[in-house]
DOMAR-345151 format. One record per atom (N, C-alpha, C, O, CB): x, y, z; residue in one letter; atom name. Coordinates in nm, 3 decimals. Glycine has a CB too. Example, Ala and Ser with C-alpha at 12.3 -4.5 7.8 and 13.67 -1.06 7.14 Angstrom:
BEGIN
LUMVO        X        Y        Z  r   a
LUMVO    1.319   -0.569    0.780  A   N
LUMVO    1.230   -0.450    0.780  A  CA
LUMVO    1.320   -0.330    0.780  A   C
LUMVO    1.424   -0.332    0.846  A   O
LUMVO    1.131   -0.447    0.905  A  CB
LUMVO    1.285   -0.225    0.708  S   N
LUMVO    1.367   -0.106    0.714  S  CA
LUMVO    1.290    0.003    0.787  S   C
LUMVO    1.341    0.114    0.804  S   O
LUMVO    1.408   -0.060    0.572  S  CB
REM end
This chain:
BEGIN
LUMVO        X        Y        Z  r   a
LUMVO   -2.130    1.745   -0.077  M   N
LUMVO   -2.033    1.828   -0.145  M  CA
LUMVO   -1.908    1.848   -0.059  M   C
LUMVO   -1.804    1.888   -0.112  M   O
LUMVO   -2.094    1.962   -0.180  M  CB
LUMVO   -1.916    1.820    0.074  H   N
LUMVO   -1.799    1.839    0.158  H  CA
LUMVO   -1.690    1.736    0.130  H   C
LUMVO   -1.579    1.748    0.182  H   O
LUMVO   -1.839    1.832    0.303  H  CB
LUMVO   -1.720    1.634    0.048  E   N
LUMVO   -1.618    1.537    0.011  E  CA
LUMVO   -1.514    1.595   -0.085  E   C
LUMVO   -1.401    1.547   -0.089  E   O
LUMVO   -1.684    1.415   -0.052  E  CB
LUMVO   -1.551    1.699   -0.162  L   N
LUMVO   -1.455    1.758   -0.257  L  CA
LUMVO   -1.333    1.815   -0.185  L   C
LUMVO   -1.221    1.777   -0.219  L   O
LUMVO   -1.522    1.868   -0.339  L  CB
LUMVO   -1.348    1.905   -0.088  P   N
LUMVO   -1.227    1.957   -0.022  P  CA
LUMVO   -1.149    1.848    0.052  P   C
LUMVO   -1.026    1.855    0.061  P   O
LUMVO   -1.265    2.066    0.076  P  CB
LUMVO   -1.219    1.750    0.105  V   N
LUMVO   -1.150    1.640    0.172  V  CA
LUMVO   -1.068    1.560    0.071  V   C
LUMVO   -0.955    1.522    0.099  V   O
LUMVO   -1.252    1.548    0.245  V  CB
LUMVO   -1.126    1.534   -0.044  T   N
LUMVO   -1.055    1.459   -0.149  T  CA
LUMVO   -0.937    1.540   -0.200  T   C
LUMVO   -0.831    1.483   -0.230  T   O
LUMVO   -1.151    1.425   -0.265  T  CB
LUMVO   -0.953    1.670   -0.211  Q   N
LUMVO   -0.840    1.755   -0.252  Q  CA
LUMVO   -0.727    1.746   -0.150  Q   C
LUMVO   -0.610    1.743   -0.188  Q   O
LUMVO   -0.886    1.901   -0.268  Q  CB
LUMVO   -0.759    1.742   -0.024  S   N
LUMVO   -0.657    1.729    0.080  S  CA
LUMVO   -0.586    1.594    0.073  S   C
LUMVO   -0.465    1.586    0.090  S   O
LUMVO   -0.720    1.746    0.218  S  CB
LUMVO   -0.663    1.489    0.048  I   N
LUMVO   -0.603    1.355    0.034  I  CA
LUMVO   -0.505    1.355   -0.083  I   C
LUMVO   -0.394    1.302   -0.071  I   O
LUMVO   -0.712    1.246    0.013  I  CB
LUMVO   -0.544    1.413   -0.195  L   N
LUMVO   -0.456    1.418   -0.312  L  CA
LUMVO   -0.330    1.497   -0.280  L   C
LUMVO   -0.219    1.456   -0.314  L   O
LUMVO   -0.529    1.481   -0.432  L  CB
LUMVO   -0.347    1.610   -0.215  K   N
LUMVO   -0.231    1.694   -0.180  K  CA
LUMVO   -0.133    1.616   -0.091  K   C
LUMVO   -0.012    1.618   -0.115  K   O
LUMVO   -0.277    1.823   -0.107  K  CB
LUMVO   -0.184    1.548    0.009  I   N
LUMVO   -0.099    1.469    0.099  I  CA
LUMVO   -0.030    1.359    0.021  I   C
LUMVO    0.090    1.337    0.038  I   O
LUMVO   -0.182    1.410    0.214  I  CB
LUMVO   -0.104    1.288   -0.063  A   N
LUMVO   -0.046    1.178   -0.141  A  CA
LUMVO    0.066    1.227   -0.232  A   C
LUMVO    0.171    1.165   -0.241  A   O
LUMVO   -0.155    1.109   -0.224  A  CB
LUMVO    0.042    1.339   -0.300  L   N
LUMVO    0.143    1.392   -0.391  L  CA
LUMVO    0.267    1.442   -0.316  L   C
LUMVO    0.379    1.425   -0.363  L   O
LUMVO    0.084    1.505   -0.476  L  CB
LUMVO    0.246    1.503   -0.201  E   N
LUMVO    0.360    1.550   -0.121  E  CA
LUMVO    0.448    1.433   -0.076  E   C
LUMVO    0.570    1.439   -0.084  E   O
LUMVO    0.311    1.629    0.001  E  CB
LUMVO    0.384    1.328   -0.028  H   N
LUMVO    0.460    1.211    0.018  H  CA
LUMVO    0.526    1.138   -0.098  H   C
LUMVO    0.637    1.087   -0.085  H   O
LUMVO    0.369    1.115    0.096  H  CB
LUMVO    0.458    1.132   -0.210  A   N
LUMVO    0.517    1.068   -0.329  A  CA
LUMVO    0.639    1.146   -0.376  A   C
LUMVO    0.740    1.086   -0.414  A   O
LUMVO    0.413    1.059   -0.443  A  CB
LUMVO    0.629    1.277   -0.373  E   N
LUMVO    0.742    1.360   -0.414  E  CA
LUMVO    0.862    1.339   -0.321  E   C
LUMVO    0.975    1.326   -0.367  E   O
LUMVO    0.702    1.508   -0.417  E  CB
LUMVO    0.837    1.337   -0.191  K   N
LUMVO    0.945    1.314   -0.095  K  CA
LUMVO    1.011    1.179   -0.116  K   C
LUMVO    1.131    1.164   -0.095  K   O
LUMVO    0.891    1.325    0.047  K  CB
LUMVO    0.931    1.080   -0.157  A   N
LUMVO    0.984    0.945   -0.180  A  CA
LUMVO    1.040    0.929   -0.321  A   C
LUMVO    1.087    0.821   -0.358  A   O
LUMVO    0.875    0.841   -0.156  A  CB
LUMVO    1.035    1.037   -0.401  K   N
LUMVO    1.078    1.034   -0.540  K  CA
LUMVO    1.007    0.923   -0.619  K   C
LUMVO    1.066    0.853   -0.701  K   O
LUMVO    1.231    1.014   -0.548  K  CB
LUMVO    0.879    0.910   -0.590  A   N
LUMVO    0.798    0.806   -0.654  A  CA
LUMVO    0.758    0.847   -0.795  A   C
LUMVO    0.745    0.966   -0.825  A   O
LUMVO    0.672    0.776   -0.570  A  CB
LUMVO    0.739    0.748   -0.879  K   N
LUMVO    0.693    0.772   -1.015  K  CA
LUMVO    0.541    0.762   -1.025  K   C
LUMVO    0.479    0.816   -1.117  K   O
LUMVO    0.759    0.672   -1.112  K  CB
LUMVO    0.483    0.691   -0.926  R   N
LUMVO    0.340    0.666   -0.934  R  CA
LUMVO    0.284    0.634   -0.795  R   C
LUMVO    0.349    0.566   -0.715  R   O
LUMVO    0.309    0.550   -1.032  R  CB
LUMVO    0.166    0.684   -0.768  V   N
LUMVO    0.094    0.647   -0.646  V  CA
LUMVO    0.005    0.529   -0.685  V   C
LUMVO   -0.073    0.537   -0.779  V   O
LUMVO    0.009    0.768   -0.587  V  CB
LUMVO    0.017    0.419   -0.611  I   N
LUMVO   -0.054    0.297   -0.646  I  CA
LUMVO   -0.183    0.280   -0.566  I   C
LUMVO   -0.290    0.257   -0.623  I   O
LUMVO    0.036    0.177   -0.624  I  CB
LUMVO   -0.172    0.290   -0.435  D   N
LUMVO   -0.287    0.266   -0.346  D  CA
LUMVO   -0.291    0.368   -0.235  D   C
LUMVO   -0.188    0.413   -0.185  D   O
LUMVO   -0.280    0.124   -0.287  D  CB
LUMVO   -0.412    0.405   -0.196  L   N
LUMVO   -0.434    0.488   -0.078  L  CA
LUMVO   -0.535    0.415    0.010  L   C
LUMVO   -0.640    0.372   -0.037  L   O
LUMVO   -0.485    0.632   -0.117  L  CB
LUMVO   -0.502    0.403    0.137  N   N
LUMVO   -0.589    0.336    0.232  N  CA
LUMVO   -0.648    0.440    0.325  N   C
LUMVO   -0.578    0.506    0.402  N   O
LUMVO   -0.512    0.227    0.313  N  CB
LUMVO   -0.780    0.453    0.316  I   N
LUMVO   -0.853    0.557    0.387  I  CA
LUMVO   -0.943    0.492    0.492  I   C
LUMVO   -1.015    0.396    0.463  I   O
LUMVO   -0.937    0.644    0.289  I  CB
LUMVO   -0.939    0.545    0.613  V   N
LUMVO   -1.020    0.493    0.723  V  CA
LUMVO   -1.133    0.593    0.750  V   C
LUMVO   -1.110    0.712    0.767  V   O
LUMVO   -0.934    0.470    0.853  V  CB
LUMVO   -1.255    0.540    0.752  I   N
LUMVO   -1.373    0.624    0.776  I  CA
LUMVO   -1.459    0.559    0.884  I   C
LUMVO   -1.500    0.444    0.871  I   O
LUMVO   -1.456    0.644    0.643  I  CB
LUMVO   -1.485    0.633    0.990  G   N
LUMVO   -1.573    0.584    1.096  G  CA
LUMVO   -1.717    0.579    1.051  G   C
LUMVO   -1.761    0.658    0.967  G   O
LUMVO   -1.560    0.671    1.219  G  CB
LUMVO   -1.789    0.485    1.107  E   N
LUMVO   -1.930    0.466    1.073  E  CA
LUMVO   -2.013    0.592    1.096  E   C
LUMVO   -2.112    0.616    1.026  E   O
LUMVO   -1.988    0.351    1.155  E  CB
LUMVO   -1.974    0.673    1.193  L   N
LUMVO   -2.049    0.795    1.224  L  CA
LUMVO   -2.000    0.917    1.146  L   C
LUMVO   -2.062    1.023    1.152  L   O
LUMVO   -2.040    0.823    1.372  L  CB
LUMVO   -1.890    0.902    1.074  A   N
LUMVO   -1.840    1.012    0.991  A  CA
LUMVO   -1.937    1.033    0.875  A   C
LUMVO   -2.004    0.939    0.832  A   O
LUMVO   -1.695    0.982    0.938  A  CB
LUMVO   -1.944    1.153    0.826  T   N
LUMVO   -2.042    1.185    0.722  T  CA
LUMVO   -1.986    1.168    0.581  T   C
LUMVO   -2.051    1.207    0.484  T   O
LUMVO   -2.092    1.326    0.740  T  CB
LUMVO   -1.868    1.113    0.569  M   N
LUMVO   -1.806    1.097    0.437  M  CA
LUMVO   -1.866    0.978    0.363  M   C
LUMVO   -1.896    0.874    0.422  M   O
LUMVO   -1.653    1.079    0.452  M  CB
LUMVO   -1.883    0.994    0.233  V   N
LUMVO   -1.940    0.890    0.148  V  CA
LUMVO   -1.832    0.840    0.054  V   C
LUMVO   -1.776    0.917   -0.025  V   O
LUMVO   -2.064    0.943    0.069  V  CB
LUMVO   -1.801    0.710    0.062  D   N
LUMVO   -1.695    0.650   -0.019  D  CA
LUMVO   -1.710    0.682   -0.167  D   C
LUMVO   -1.615    0.723   -0.233  D   O
LUMVO   -1.693    0.499    0.001  D  CB
LUMVO   -1.830    0.661   -0.220  D   N
LUMVO   -1.854    0.681   -0.363  D  CA
LUMVO   -1.829    0.825   -0.405  D   C
LUMVO   -1.781    0.850   -0.516  D   O
LUMVO   -1.996    0.641   -0.399  D  CB
LUMVO   -1.860    0.921   -0.318  S   N
LUMVO   -1.836    1.062   -0.352  S  CA
LUMVO   -1.686    1.092   -0.355  S   C
LUMVO   -1.638    1.163   -0.443  S   O
LUMVO   -1.906    1.154   -0.251  S  CB
LUMVO   -1.615    1.037   -0.259  I   N
LUMVO   -1.469    1.056   -0.258  I  CA
LUMVO   -1.408    0.996   -0.383  I   C
LUMVO   -1.323    1.057   -0.447  I   O
LUMVO   -1.406    0.993   -0.131  I  CB
LUMVO   -1.453    0.876   -0.419  Q   N
LUMVO   -1.403    0.809   -0.539  Q  CA
LUMVO   -1.435    0.892   -0.664  Q   C
LUMVO   -1.350    0.909   -0.752  Q   O
LUMVO   -1.464    0.669   -0.552  Q  CB
LUMVO   -1.556    0.944   -0.671  F   N
LUMVO   -1.599    1.026   -0.784  F  CA
LUMVO   -1.509    1.148   -0.800  F   C
LUMVO   -1.458    1.174   -0.909  F   O
LUMVO   -1.744    1.070   -0.767  F  CB
LUMVO   -1.489    1.223   -0.692  Y   N
LUMVO   -1.405    1.342   -0.698  Y  CA
LUMVO   -1.259    1.306   -0.727  Y   C
LUMVO   -1.189    1.378   -0.799  Y   O
LUMVO   -1.414    1.421   -0.566  Y  CB
LUMVO   -1.215    1.195   -0.671  W   N
LUMVO   -1.077    1.151   -0.695  W  CA
LUMVO   -1.051    1.135   -0.845  W   C
LUMVO   -0.949    1.182   -0.896  W   O
LUMVO   -1.048    1.019   -0.622  W  CB
LUMVO   -1.141    1.069   -0.914  E   N
LUMVO   -1.123    1.043   -1.057  E  CA
LUMVO   -1.115    1.173   -1.137  E   C
LUMVO   -1.055    1.175   -1.244  E   O
LUMVO   -1.238    0.957   -1.109  E  CB
LUMVO   -1.174    1.278   -1.088  I   N
LUMVO   -1.169    1.408   -1.157  I  CA
LUMVO   -1.041    1.484   -1.121  I   C
LUMVO   -0.968    1.528   -1.210  I   O
LUMVO   -1.292    1.493   -1.121  I  CB
LUMVO   -1.013    1.499   -0.992  I   N
LUMVO   -0.902    1.586   -0.952  I  CA
LUMVO   -0.765    1.521   -0.962  I   C
LUMVO   -0.664    1.591   -0.969  I   O
LUMVO   -0.924    1.632   -0.811  I  CB
LUMVO   -0.759    1.388   -0.962  A   N
LUMVO   -0.628    1.321   -0.972  A  CA
LUMVO   -0.583    1.305   -1.117  A   C
LUMVO   -0.470    1.265   -1.144  A   O
LUMVO   -0.634    1.183   -0.904  A  CB
LUMVO   -0.672    1.336   -1.211  R   N
LUMVO   -0.640    1.325   -1.353  R  CA
LUMVO   -0.514    1.405   -1.385  R   C
LUMVO   -0.496    1.517   -1.336  R   O
LUMVO   -0.759    1.373   -1.440  R  CB
LUMVO   -0.428    1.347   -1.467  D   N
LUMVO   -0.303    1.410   -1.511  D  CA
LUMVO   -0.203    1.431   -1.397  D   C
LUMVO   -0.117    1.519   -1.406  D   O
LUMVO   -0.334    1.542   -1.575  D  CB
LUMVO   -0.214    1.351   -1.291  T   N
LUMVO   -0.113    1.351   -1.186  T  CA
LUMVO   -0.056    1.210   -1.174  T   C
LUMVO   -0.107    1.117   -1.237  T   O
LUMVO   -0.173    1.400   -1.049  T  CB
LUMVO    0.049    1.194   -1.094  I   N
LUMVO    0.106    1.059   -1.076  I  CA
LUMVO    0.014    0.971   -0.991  I   C
LUMVO    0.042    0.852   -0.974  I   O
LUMVO    0.245    1.067   -1.011  I  CB
LUMVO   -0.092    1.027   -0.939  A   N
LUMVO   -0.189    0.952   -0.859  A  CA
LUMVO   -0.314    0.916   -0.938  A   C
LUMVO   -0.410    0.860   -0.883  A   O
LUMVO   -0.228    1.032   -0.735  A  CB
LUMVO   -0.314    0.947   -1.066  E   N
LUMVO   -0.433    0.929   -1.149  E  CA
LUMVO   -0.491    0.788   -1.143  E   C
LUMVO   -0.612    0.771   -1.135  E   O
LUMVO   -0.402    0.965   -1.292  E  CB
LUMVO   -0.407    0.687   -1.147  K   N
LUMVO   -0.456    0.549   -1.151  K  CA
LUMVO   -0.451    0.481   -1.015  K   C
LUMVO   -0.464    0.359   -1.005  K   O
LUMVO   -0.375    0.469   -1.250  K  CB
LUMVO   -0.433    0.559   -0.910  A   N
LUMVO   -0.427    0.502   -0.774  A  CA
LUMVO   -0.562    0.442   -0.736  A   C
LUMVO   -0.668    0.494   -0.772  A   O
LUMVO   -0.386    0.610   -0.671  A  CB
LUMVO   -0.555    0.333   -0.663  N   N
LUMVO   -0.675    0.267   -0.611  N  CA
LUMVO   -0.702    0.320   -0.471  N   C
LUMVO   -0.612    0.324   -0.387  N   O
LUMVO   -0.660    0.111   -0.610  N  CB
LUMVO   -0.826    0.359   -0.447  L   N
LUMVO   -0.866    0.402   -0.314  L  CA
LUMVO   -0.931    0.284   -0.244  L   C
LUMVO   -1.023    0.221   -0.296  L   O
LUMVO   -0.964    0.523   -0.320  L  CB
LUMVO   -0.882    0.255   -0.125  H   N
LUMVO   -0.936    0.146   -0.044  H  CA
LUMVO   -0.995    0.208    0.083  H   C
LUMVO   -0.927    0.283    0.153  H   O
LUMVO   -0.826    0.037   -0.009  H  CB
LUMVO   -1.120    0.175    0.110  F   N
LUMVO   -1.189    0.233    0.224  F  CA
LUMVO   -1.209    0.126    0.331  F   C
LUMVO   -1.257    0.016    0.302  F   O
LUMVO   -1.324    0.295    0.181  F  CB
LUMVO   -1.172    0.160    0.454  R   N
LUMVO   -1.197    0.071    0.567  R  CA
LUMVO   -1.288    0.144    0.664  R   C
LUMVO   -1.255    0.252    0.714  R   O
LUMVO   -1.061    0.026    0.638  R  CB
LUMVO   -1.402    0.086    0.689  R   N
LUMVO   -1.500    0.146    0.780  R  CA
LUMVO   -1.477    0.095    0.923  R   C
LUMVO   -1.460   -0.025    0.946  R   O
LUMVO   -1.645    0.113    0.734  R  CB
LUMVO   -1.477    0.188    1.017  V   N
LUMVO   -1.463    0.156    1.158  V  CA
LUMVO   -1.602    0.160    1.220  V   C
LUMVO   -1.670    0.263    1.212  V   O
LUMVO   -1.364    0.254    1.232  V  CB
LUMVO   -1.645    0.049    1.282  P   N
LUMVO   -1.778    0.050    1.343  P  CA
LUMVO   -1.787    0.147    1.461  P   C
LUMVO   -1.688    0.173    1.529  P   O
LUMVO   -1.815   -0.091    1.390  P  CB
LUMVO   -1.905    0.199    1.482  A   N
LUMVO   -1.929    0.289    1.594  A  CA
LUMVO   -1.926    0.209    1.724  A   C
LUMVO   -1.978    0.098    1.731  A   O
LUMVO   -2.064    0.364    1.578  A  CB
LUMVO   -1.866    0.268    1.825  E   N
LUMVO   -1.869    0.210    1.960  E  CA
LUMVO   -1.896    0.324    2.057  E   C
LUMVO   -1.830    0.428    2.053  E   O
LUMVO   -1.735    0.134    1.994  E  CB
LUMVO   -1.992    0.302    2.143  L   N
LUMVO   -2.032    0.403    2.241  L  CA
LUMVO   -2.013    0.347    2.382  L   C
LUMVO   -2.007    0.226    2.403  L   O
LUMVO   -2.179    0.448    2.219  L  CB
LUMVO   -2.004    0.439    2.478  Q   N
LUMVO   -2.002    0.399    2.618  Q  CA
LUMVO   -2.104    0.483    2.693  Q   C
LUMVO   -2.105    0.606    2.683  Q   O
LUMVO   -1.859    0.414    2.680  Q  CB
LUMVO   -2.187    0.415    2.767  C   N
LUMVO   -2.288    0.482    2.847  C  CA
LUMVO   -2.220    0.546    2.968  C   C
LUMVO   -2.144    0.479    3.039  C   O
LUMVO   -2.402    0.382    2.891  C  CB
LUMVO   -2.247    0.672    2.991  L   N
LUMVO   -2.188    0.741    3.106  L  CA
LUMVO   -2.270    0.719    3.233  L   C
LUMVO   -2.228    0.758    3.341  L   O
LUMVO   -2.178    0.890    3.077  L  CB
LUMVO   -2.386    0.655    3.219  S   N
LUMVO   -2.469    0.624    3.336  S  CA
LUMVO   -2.434    0.487    3.395  S   C
LUMVO   -2.421    0.474    3.517  S   O
LUMVO   -2.617    0.627    3.298  S  CB
LUMVO   -2.420    0.385    3.308  C   N
LUMVO   -2.394    0.249    3.360  C  CA
LUMVO   -2.261    0.191    3.314  C   C
LUMVO   -2.227    0.079    3.352  C   O
LUMVO   -2.506    0.157    3.317  C  CB
LUMVO   -2.184    0.265    3.233  S   N
LUMVO   -2.051    0.226    3.183  S  CA
LUMVO   -2.053    0.116    3.077  S   C
LUMVO   -1.947    0.067    3.038  S   O
LUMVO   -1.967    0.180    3.298  S  CB
LUMVO   -2.170    0.077    3.031  E   N
LUMVO   -2.181   -0.026    2.926  E  CA
LUMVO   -2.119    0.025    2.796  E   C
LUMVO   -2.145    0.138    2.753  E   O
LUMVO   -2.330   -0.064    2.903  E  CB
LUMVO   -2.037   -0.059    2.733  K   N
LUMVO   -1.983   -0.030    2.599  K  CA
LUMVO   -2.066   -0.111    2.500  K   C
LUMVO   -2.096   -0.228    2.523  K   O
LUMVO   -1.829   -0.064    2.588  K  CB
LUMVO   -2.102   -0.045    2.388  Y   N
LUMVO   -2.188   -0.115    2.293  Y  CA
LUMVO   -2.176   -0.053    2.154  Y   C
LUMVO   -2.127    0.059    2.137  Y   O
LUMVO   -2.334   -0.111    2.340  Y  CB
LUMVO   -2.222   -0.129    2.056  H   N
LUMVO   -2.231   -0.084    1.917  H  CA
LUMVO   -2.377   -0.048    1.892  H   C
LUMVO   -2.465   -0.133    1.907  H   O
LUMVO   -2.179   -0.195    1.815  H  CB
LUMVO   -2.404    0.077    1.855  P   N
LUMVO   -2.544    0.117    1.835  P  CA
LUMVO   -2.606    0.041    1.717  P   C
LUMVO   -2.540    0.013    1.617  P   O
LUMVO   -2.554    0.268    1.811  P  CB
LUMVO   -2.734    0.010    1.732  A   N
LUMVO   -2.805   -0.062    1.627  A  CA
LUMVO   -2.900    0.032    1.555  A   C
LUMVO   -2.973    0.108    1.618  A   O
LUMVO   -2.883   -0.183    1.686  A  CB
LUMVO   -2.899    0.028    1.422  D   N
LUMVO   -2.994    0.104    1.340  D  CA
LUMVO   -2.998    0.253    1.376  D   C
LUMVO   -3.105    0.314    1.377  D   O
LUMVO   -3.133    0.045    1.353  D  CB
LUMVO   -2.882    0.312    1.405  G   N
LUMVO   -2.875    0.454    1.433  G  CA
LUMVO   -2.927    0.494    1.570  G   C
LUMVO   -2.928    0.613    1.603  G   O
LUMVO   -2.950    0.526    1.330  G  CB
LUMVO   -2.969    0.399    1.651  E   N
LUMVO   -3.019    0.427    1.785  E  CA
LUMVO   -2.901    0.440    1.880  E   C
LUMVO   -2.826    0.344    1.900  E   O
LUMVO   -3.117    0.316    1.834  E  CB
LUMVO   -2.883    0.559    1.938  L   N
LUMVO   -2.767    0.584    2.022  L  CA
LUMVO   -2.791    0.555    2.170  L   C
LUMVO   -2.694    0.548    2.246  L   O
LUMVO   -2.724    0.726    2.006  L  CB
LUMVO   -2.914    0.538    2.212  A   N
LUMVO   -2.944    0.511    2.353  A  CA
LUMVO   -2.878    0.381    2.397  A   C
LUMVO   -2.866    0.286    2.320  A   O
LUMVO   -3.097    0.504    2.376  A  CB
LUMVO   -2.836    0.379    2.523  C   N
LUMVO   -2.769    0.261    2.579  C  CA
LUMVO   -2.860    0.139    2.568  C   C
LUMVO   -2.979    0.144    2.599  C   O
LUMVO   -2.731    0.286    2.727  C  CB
LUMVO   -2.802    0.030    2.524  L   N
LUMVO   -2.878   -0.094    2.508  L  CA
LUMVO   -2.910   -0.160    2.642  L   C
LUMVO   -3.004   -0.240    2.651  L   O
LUMVO   -2.801   -0.191    2.420  L  CB
LUMVO   -2.833   -0.126    2.746  K   N
LUMVO   -2.853   -0.188    2.877  K  CA
LUMVO   -2.952   -0.110    2.963  K   C
LUMVO   -3.045   -0.167    3.020  K   O
LUMVO   -2.719   -0.200    2.950  K  CB
LUMVO   -2.932    0.024    2.971  C   N
LUMVO   -3.016    0.101    3.063  C  CA
LUMVO   -3.105    0.205    2.994  C   C
LUMVO   -3.191    0.265    3.057  C   O
LUMVO   -2.930    0.171    3.164  C  CB
LUMVO   -3.083    0.227    2.863  G   N
LUMVO   -3.166    0.320    2.788  G  CA
LUMVO   -3.123    0.466    2.796  G   C
LUMVO   -3.186    0.552    2.735  G   O
LUMVO   -3.305    0.309    2.834  G  CB
LUMVO   -3.017    0.495    2.871  S   N
LUMVO   -2.970    0.632    2.886  S  CA
LUMVO   -2.920    0.687    2.752  S   C
LUMVO   -2.867    0.613    2.669  S   O
LUMVO   -2.859    0.640    2.992  S  CB
LUMVO   -2.937    0.818    2.734  I   N
LUMVO   -2.880    0.883    2.616  I  CA
LUMVO   -2.756    0.964    2.655  I   C
LUMVO   -2.703    1.040    2.574  I   O
LUMVO   -2.985    0.975    2.548  I  CB
LUMVO   -2.710    0.946    2.777  N   N
LUMVO   -2.589    1.011    2.827  N  CA
LUMVO   -2.471    0.921    2.791  N   C
LUMVO   -2.424    0.841    2.872  N   O
LUMVO   -2.598    1.036    2.984  N  CB
LUMVO   -2.424    0.935    2.666  V   N
LUMVO   -2.321    0.846    2.614  V  CA
LUMVO   -2.204    0.924    2.554  V   C
LUMVO   -2.218    1.042    2.519  V   O
LUMVO   -2.380    0.752    2.508  V  CB
LUMVO   -2.091    0.859    2.543  K   N
LUMVO   -1.978    0.919    2.472  K  CA
LUMVO   -1.937    0.825    2.360  K   C
LUMVO   -1.951    0.703    2.370  K   O
LUMVO   -1.859    0.946    2.569  K  CB
LUMVO   -1.885    0.884    2.254  I   N
LUMVO   -1.840    0.807    2.138  I  CA
LUMVO   -1.696    0.764    2.162  I   C
LUMVO   -1.608    0.847    2.188  I   O
LUMVO   -1.853    0.891    2.005  I  CB
LUMVO   -1.672    0.635    2.153  I   N
LUMVO   -1.538    0.579    2.169  I  CA
LUMVO   -1.472    0.561    2.033  I   C
LUMVO   -1.353    0.587    2.016  I   O
LUMVO   -1.542    0.444    2.245  I  CB
LUMVO   -1.549    0.517    1.936  A   N
LUMVO   -1.498    0.495    1.800  A  CA
LUMVO   -1.610    0.519    1.701  A   C
LUMVO   -1.728    0.509    1.733  A   O
LUMVO   -1.440    0.351    1.784  A  CB
LUMVO   -1.569    0.551    1.578  G   N
LUMVO   -1.668    0.566    1.472  G  CA
LUMVO   -1.670    0.702    1.407  G   C
LUMVO   -1.743    0.721    1.309  G   O
LUMVO   -1.800    0.537    1.525  G  CB
LUMVO   -1.593    0.797    1.459  E   N
LUMVO   -1.589    0.930    1.398  E  CA
LUMVO   -1.462    0.952    1.317  E   C
LUMVO   -1.440    1.061    1.266  E   O
LUMVO   -1.600    1.037    1.506  E  CB
LUMVO   -1.378    0.851    1.305  E   N
LUMVO   -1.249    0.864    1.239  E  CA
LUMVO   -1.263    0.902    1.091  E   C
LUMVO   -1.360    0.867    1.024  E   O
LUMVO   -1.171    0.735    1.252  E  CB
LUMVO   -1.163    0.972    1.045  F   N
LUMVO   -1.146    0.995    0.902  F  CA
LUMVO   -1.000    1.032    0.881  F   C
LUMVO   -0.957    1.141    0.919  F   O
LUMVO   -1.243    1.107    0.847  F  CB
LUMVO   -0.924    0.941    0.820  F   N
LUMVO   -0.783    0.971    0.795  F  CA
LUMVO   -0.726    0.883    0.686  F   C
LUMVO   -0.780    0.777    0.653  F   O
LUMVO   -0.702    0.954    0.923  F  CB
LUMVO   -0.616    0.930    0.631  L   N
LUMVO   -0.541    0.856    0.531  L  CA
LUMVO   -0.442    0.769    0.606  L   C
LUMVO   -0.347    0.819    0.665  L   O
LUMVO   -0.469    0.951    0.428  L  CB
LUMVO   -0.466    0.638    0.604  E   N
LUMVO   -0.386    0.545    0.684  E  CA
LUMVO   -0.250    0.515    0.620  E   C
LUMVO   -0.148    0.509    0.690  E   O
LUMVO   -0.462    0.415    0.703  E  CB
LUMVO   -0.248    0.497    0.488  S   N
LUMVO   -0.121    0.468    0.422  S  CA
LUMVO   -0.130    0.496    0.273  S   C
LUMVO   -0.237    0.501    0.213  S   O
LUMVO   -0.081    0.322    0.446  S  CB
LUMVO   -0.011    0.514    0.215  I   N
LUMVO    0.002    0.540    0.073  I  CA
LUMVO    0.108    0.445    0.017  I   C
LUMVO    0.217    0.436    0.072  I   O
LUMVO    0.039    0.691    0.045  I  CB
LUMVO    0.075    0.376   -0.090  D   N
LUMVO    0.172    0.289   -0.157  D  CA
LUMVO    0.214    0.355   -0.287  D   C
LUMVO    0.130    0.397   -0.366  D   O
LUMVO    0.114    0.146   -0.183  D  CB
LUMVO    0.346    0.363   -0.307  V   N
LUMVO    0.401    0.427   -0.428  V  CA
LUMVO    0.503    0.334   -0.491  V   C
LUMVO    0.548    0.237   -0.431  V   O
LUMVO    0.466    0.565   -0.394  V  CB
LUMVO    0.539    0.367   -0.614  E   N
LUMVO    0.649    0.295   -0.680  E  CA
LUMVO    0.739    0.395   -0.748  E   C
LUMVO    0.838    0.356   -0.810  E   O
LUMVO    0.596    0.191   -0.781  E  CB
REM end
């Protein structure tokens, strides 16, 4: 259910930028979601179709780009992509890791006409 307020924010941002550009229609929105982010593409799309109705963004296409998770072991400095949700270092087995990529969630670009 946390996708609803996020989708509302995306719509608000899109409409604000479209208005500033004096656009007649929002065509495409490019959304980046990290593999470790808890956002679900289908839920965002579902809410979008409801809340964008009767706006200039109603027929906009949402494009989702997933960023793979990348971790770095703080024990041995190994950088790796976790497999099957296993966060332990693949080289030394340590769970003392930091996330380098994969938590992103942002609106990368908006195309209008």
